[in-house]
C-alpha positions in Angstrom: 127.9 109.0 -73.1 130.1 111.7 -74.5 127.5 112.7 -77.0 125.0 113.3 -74.2 127.6 115.4 -72.4 128.2 117.6 -75.5 124.5 117.8 -76.2 123.9 119.0 -72.6 126.7 121.6 -73.0 125.3 122.8 -76.3 121.8 123.1 -74.8 123.1 125.0 -71.9 125.1 127.4 -74.1 122.1 128.1 -76.4 119.8 128.6 -73.4 122.2 131.2 -71.9 122.7 132.8 -75.3 118.9 133.1 -75.7 118.8 134.6 -72.2 121.4 137.2 -73.2 119.6 138.1 -76.4 116.2 138.5 -74.6 117.7 140.8 -71.9 119.3 143.5 -74.1 117.1 146.3 -72.8 118.9 148.9 -70.7 118.7 148.6 -66.9 119.9 150.8 -64.1 121.7 150.0 -60.9 121.3 152.7 -58.3 124.1 153.1 -55.8 124.7 155.4 -52.9 124.9 159.2 -53.2 122.9 159.3 -56.4 125.3 157.3 -58.5 123.6 155.3 -61.2 125.1 152.7 -63.6 123.1 152.1 -66.8 124.0 149.0 -69.0 122.2 146.2 -70.8 120.7 143.8 -68.2 122.8 140.9 -69.4 126.0 142.7 -68.5 124.7 143.6 -65.1 123.8 140.0 -64.4 127.2 138.9 -65.7 129.1 141.3 -63.5 127.0 140.3 -60.4 127.8 136.6 -61.2 131.5 137.3 -61.5 131.6 139.2 -58.2 129.7 136.4 -56.5 132.2 133.8 -57.8 135.1 135.9 -56.7 133.6 136.5 -53.3 133.0 132.7 -52.9 136.6 131.9 -53.8 138.1 134.5 -51.5 135.8 133.4 -48.7 137.2 129.8 -49.0 140.9 130.7 -49.2 141.5 130.7 -45.4 139.8 127.3 -45.1 141.9 125.9 -47.9 145.1 127.2 -46.3 144.1 125.6 -43.0 143.4 122.2 -44.6 146.7 122.4 -46.5 148.6 123.2 -43.4 147.0 120.3 -41.5 147.6 117.9 -44.3 151.3 118.9 -44.6 151.7 118.5 -40.8 150.2 115.0 -41.1 152.6 114.0 -43.8 155.6 115.2 -41.8 154.3 113.4 -38.7 153.9 110.2 -40.7 157.4 110.4 -42.1 158.8 110.9 -38.6 156.9 108.0 -37.3 158.3 105.7 -40.0 161.8 106.9 -39.2 162.4 108.7 -42.4 163.2 111.9 -40.5 162.1 115.4 -41.2 161.8 116.0 -44.9 163.9 118.6 -46.6 162.2 121.7 -47.9 162.6 120.5 -51.5 161.0 117.2 -50.6 158.0 118.9 -48.9 157.3 120.8 -52.0 157.4 117.9 -54.5 154.4 117.9 -56.8 151.7 115.3 -56.3 151.6 112.4 -58.8 149.5 113.3 -61.8 146.1 111.7 -62.0 144.8 110.2 -65.2 142.5 112.6 -67.1 138.7 112.3 -66.6 136.4 111.8 -69.6 134.8 115.0 -70.8 136.9 117.5 -69.0 
């Protein structure tokens, strides 16, 4: 199974590399007020992809914080219900147990 994973990764890499080689012609992005950016098309696509990834991550941050706050509150409520008491600040920030590594990652 590992060989198929590596073959898939190699095929994906070479497909993207061929895409980059085939899109080396210069392209222009026209902005407001007459500003124009000229660069190889592959760089423009790469920059757009990076901005899209960054926007997606920043859009998810408030949701992640909300879920983290709710999960932390549930842990505190469960400990109070068991009679353990309110955890100290150092106990609330203990790292989670490490999970075993997954194959291929």
